[in-house]
C-alpha positions as CSV (number, residue, x, y, z in Angstrom):
1,M,79.0,75.9,120.5
2,S,78.5,76.0,116.8
3,R,80.0,79.6,115.4
4,I,76.8,80.9,114.3
5,C,75.2,84.5,114.6
6,E,72.2,84.5,116.5
7,L,70.4,87.7,115.4
8,T,71.9,87.5,111.2
9,G,72.8,83.9,111.3
10,K,76.3,84.7,109.6
11,R,78.6,81.3,109.8
12,M,81.7,79.8,108.6
13,M,83.1,80.0,105.0
14,V,85.3,78.4,102.8
15,G,87.7,79.2,100.7
16,N,91.5,79.0,100.1
17,K,94.6,79.6,101.2
18,V,96.8,80.9,98.2
19,S,100.7,80.7,98.8
20,H,103.0,82.7,96.7
21,S,103.6,80.4,94.2
22,H,99.7,80.5,93.9
23,S,99.0,76.8,95.2
24,K,95.6,76.5,97.0
25,T,95.0,74.8,100.2
26,R,91.4,74.9,101.4
27,R,90.8,77.2,104.5
28,R,88.0,78.5,107.0
29,F,86.7,82.1,107.0
30,Y,85.3,82.5,110.9
31,P,83.1,85.5,111.8
32,N,84.0,87.7,113.8
33,L,81.4,86.7,116.9
34,Q,80.8,88.4,120.5
35,T,78.9,87.1,123.2
36,K,77.2,90.2,125.0
37,K,74.4,90.4,127.6
38,F,71.1,92.7,127.0
39,F,68.5,93.8,128.8
40,I,64.7,93.6,127.3
41,P,62.4,95.9,129.0
42,E,59.0,94.8,127.5
43,E,60.0,91.2,129.0
44,D,62.0,92.7,131.7
45,K,64.8,90.2,131.5
46,W,68.1,90.0,130.5
47,I,69.2,87.7,127.4
48,T,72.9,86.7,126.1
49,L,73.3,86.3,122.3
50,T,76.4,85.1,120.7
51,L,76.3,88.0,117.9
52,S,78.6,88.9,115.1
53,T,80.0,92.8,114.8
54,T,77.9,93.6,112.3
55,A,74.6,92.6,114.5
56,L,75.7,94.8,117.2
57,R,75.9,97.5,114.7
58,T,72.7,96.8,113.9
59,I,71.4,96.7,117.3
60,N,73.3,100.1,118.1
61,K,71.0,101.8,115.2
62,K,68.1,100.1,115.1
63,G,67.6,98.8,119.1
64,I,67.3,95.1,120.7
65,S,64.0,95.1,120.5
66,A,63.2,95.8,116.5
67,C,66.0,93.3,115.8
68,L,64.8,90.6,118.2
69,K,61.1,91.1,116.1
70,E,63.0,91.1,112.7
71,A,65.1,87.7,113.5
72,R,61.9,86.2,115.1
73,E,59.9,87.3,111.7
74,K,63.1,85.4,109.5
75,G,62.8,82.7,111.5
76,I,66.3,82.9,112.5
77,L,65.9,83.4,115.9
78,K,63.8,80.7,117.8
79,K,61.7,82.0,121.3
């Protein structure tokens, strides 16, 4: 399973780990992903999504239906 938010498209970033002596080695920055189940009343079914915590806050603000519609328009979510 890839570490990508299914709603916003957030994915892993790469950067440098910088030591005290400023020698740099490559490292990865992973998004904070959570797996959540949501009930969609329009379709009368449950879906499971892997979401970033930012996407969870957006769902709490706008609602799951509006967020899914927006993601489908952007082409991030296929269904």
